[in-house]
C-alpha positions in Angstrom: 0.0 0.0 0.0 2.9 2.3 0.8 4.5 1.7 -2.6 1.2 2.3 -4.4 1.0 5.6 -2.6 4.5 6.5 -3.8 3.7 5.3 -7.3 0.7 7.6 -7.4 3.0 10.6 -7.0 4.2 12.2 -10.1 8.0 12.4 -9.7 10.4 14.0 -12.1 12.7 10.9 -11.9 11.2 7.5 -12.1 12.1 5.1 -9.3 13.9 1.8 -9.9 15.4 1.1 -6.5 13.3 3.1 -4.0 15.8 3.1 -1.2 18.7 4.2 -3.5 16.6 6.7 -5.4 15.4 8.4 -2.3 18.9 8.3 -0.7 19.9 11.8 -2.0 16.8 13.3 -0.3 15.7 15.0 -3.5 12.7 12.7 -4.1 11.7 13.0 -0.5 11.8 16.8 -1.0 9.6 16.4 -4.1 7.2 14.2 -2.2 7.0 16.7 0.8 6.5 19.6 -1.7 3.4 17.8 -3.1 2.0 17.2 0.4 3.0 20.6 2.0 3.8 22.9 -0.8 4.5 26.0 1.3 7.1 24.2 3.4 9.5 23.0 0.7 11.8 25.0 -1.6 13.2 22.4 -4.1 16.1 24.6 -5.0 17.6 23.8 -1.6 18.2 20.1 -2.7 20.6 19.2 -5.4 21.1 15.7 -6.8 24.0 14.0 -5.0 26.1 10.9 -5.4 28.5 11.4 -2.5 27.4 10.4 1.0 28.3 13.8 2.4 26.1 15.7 -0.1 23.3 13.2 0.4 23.5 13.7 4.1 23.6 17.5 3.7 20.3 17.3 1.7 18.7 15.1 4.5 19.9 17.4 7.2 18.4 20.4 5.4 15.2 18.5 4.8 15.1 17.5 8.5 15.7 21.0 9.7 13.4 22.9 7.3 10.5 20.5 6.7 10.4 17.4 8.8 10.8 19.3 12.1 8.0 21.7 11.1 5.6 18.8 10.5 6.7 17.1 13.8 8.6 14.3 12.0 12.2 15.3 13.0 14.6 12.4 12.5 17.8 11.5 14.4 21.3 12.0 12.9 21.6 8.2 12.8 18.4 7.9 10.8 19.5 10.6 8.4 22.8 8.7 7.9 20.9 5.5 7.3 18.6 7.2 4.7 21.7 8.6 2.9 23.2 5.1 2.9 20.0 3.7 1.5 19.7 1.2 4.4 16.8 -1.1 3.9 13.7 -0.5 6.0 14.6 3.0 7.1 13.0 4.8 4.2 9.8 2.8 4.5 9.5 3.7 8.2 9.8 7.4 7.4 7.4 7.2 4.4 4.9 5.5 6.7 5.2 8.3 9.2 4.9 10.9 6.5 1.8 9.3 5.0 0.2 9.0 8.4 1.0 12.6 9.3 -0.4 13.8 6.0 -3.5 11.7 6.3 -4.1 13.0 9.8 -3.5 16.6 8.8 -6.5 16.4 6.4 -8.8 16.0 9.5 -10.5 19.3 10.1 -9.6 21.2 13.3 -12.0 21.0 16.3 -14.8 23.6 16.4 -14.1 26.9 18.3 -16.4 25.9 21.2 -13.8 23.4 22.3 -11.3 26.1 23.1 -10.6 26.2 26.8 -11.7 29.4 28.6 -8.4 29.5 30.4 -6.7 30.0 27.1 -8.6 33.3 26.7 -7.8 34.7 30.1 -4.9 36.9 28.8 -6.4 39.6 26.7 -3.7 42.2 26.7 0.0 42.6 27.4 2.2 45.5 28.0 5.3 45.7 25.7 7.7 48.6 26.0 5.1 50.6 27.8 2.5 50.0 25.1 -0.6 47.9 25.7 -1.1 45.3 22.9 -3.8 42.7 22.7 -3.3 39.0 22.3 -4.0 39.0 18.6 -1.3 41.7 18.0 1.2 39.8 20.1 0.5 36.6 18.2 1.0 38.4 14.9 4.3 39.8 16.2 5.5 36.4 17.4 4.4 34.8 14.1 6.3 37.5 12.1 9.4 37.0 14.3 9.2 33.2 13.8 8.9 33.7 10.0 11.8 36.0 9.9 13.9 33.6 11.9 13.0 30.8 9.5 13.8 32.9 6.5 17.2 33.8 8.1 17.8 30.1 8.7 16.8 29.2 5.2 19.1 31.9 3.8 22.0 30.5 5.8 21.2 27.1 4.4 21.1 28.4 0.9 24.5 30.2 1.4 25.9 27.0 2.8 24.7 25.0 -0.2 26.0 27.6 -2.6 29.4 27.6 -0.9 29.5 23.8 -1.2 28.7 24.1 -4.9 31.4 26.8 -5.4 33.9 24.5 -3.6 32.9 21.6 -5.9 33.4 23.8 -9.0 36.8 25.0 -7.7 37.8 21.4 -7.3 36.7 20.6 -10.8 38.7 23.6 -12.1 41.8 22.4 -10.2 41.4 18.9 -11.7 40.9 20.4 -15.2 44.0 22.6 -14.8 46.0 19.6 -13.6 45.0 17.6 -16.6 45.9 20.5 -18.9 49.4 20.7 -17.2 49.9 17.0 -17.7 48.9 17.1 -21.3 51.2 20.1 -22.0 54.0 18.2 -20.4 53.3 15.2 -22.5 53.0 17.3 -25.6 56.4 19.1 -24.9 58.0 15.7 -24.2 56.5 14.3 -27.4 57.8 17.4 -29.4 61.3 16.9 -28.0 61.4 13.2 -28.7 60.0 13.5 -32.3 62.0 15.7 -34.8 
């Protein structure tokens, strides 16, 4: 039933070996984007082959999305997901499916709100009286700004990793060019 649910999703990449295909975290990001579109920015997740890059994707996903839907995973689980360990992905997918299915249940009616929750109607902040709604709005904005800052830091980290990777590729290319020039010069001196 779990695999039928996954097969019902329209992924950019088709899955052959589900554990391996999900190991980079990119397909999980796609899945979560379909379930909770406002929580996932797909540009934060780049296809990866190395364990470290896969783990970085999973850590970003854990911090930015899974934590917000109350499905935060341990570092060990993230490592197992990046290594495509059998059974770990299925456990996470089951939790994601259950969380999503339960999130479609409508919230309880307003009558069920406890009267004690409404006892604080106003607060004084910096000598100004603000009501509970204003305070909630301020806190929400603050939380959003902190999340945006955290996301920006993650984007910067990802971009720095990409720059480092490109610099390594350039060094490799330059080394190959040097070797080829040396061989060419050697060949020119050997052949008249």
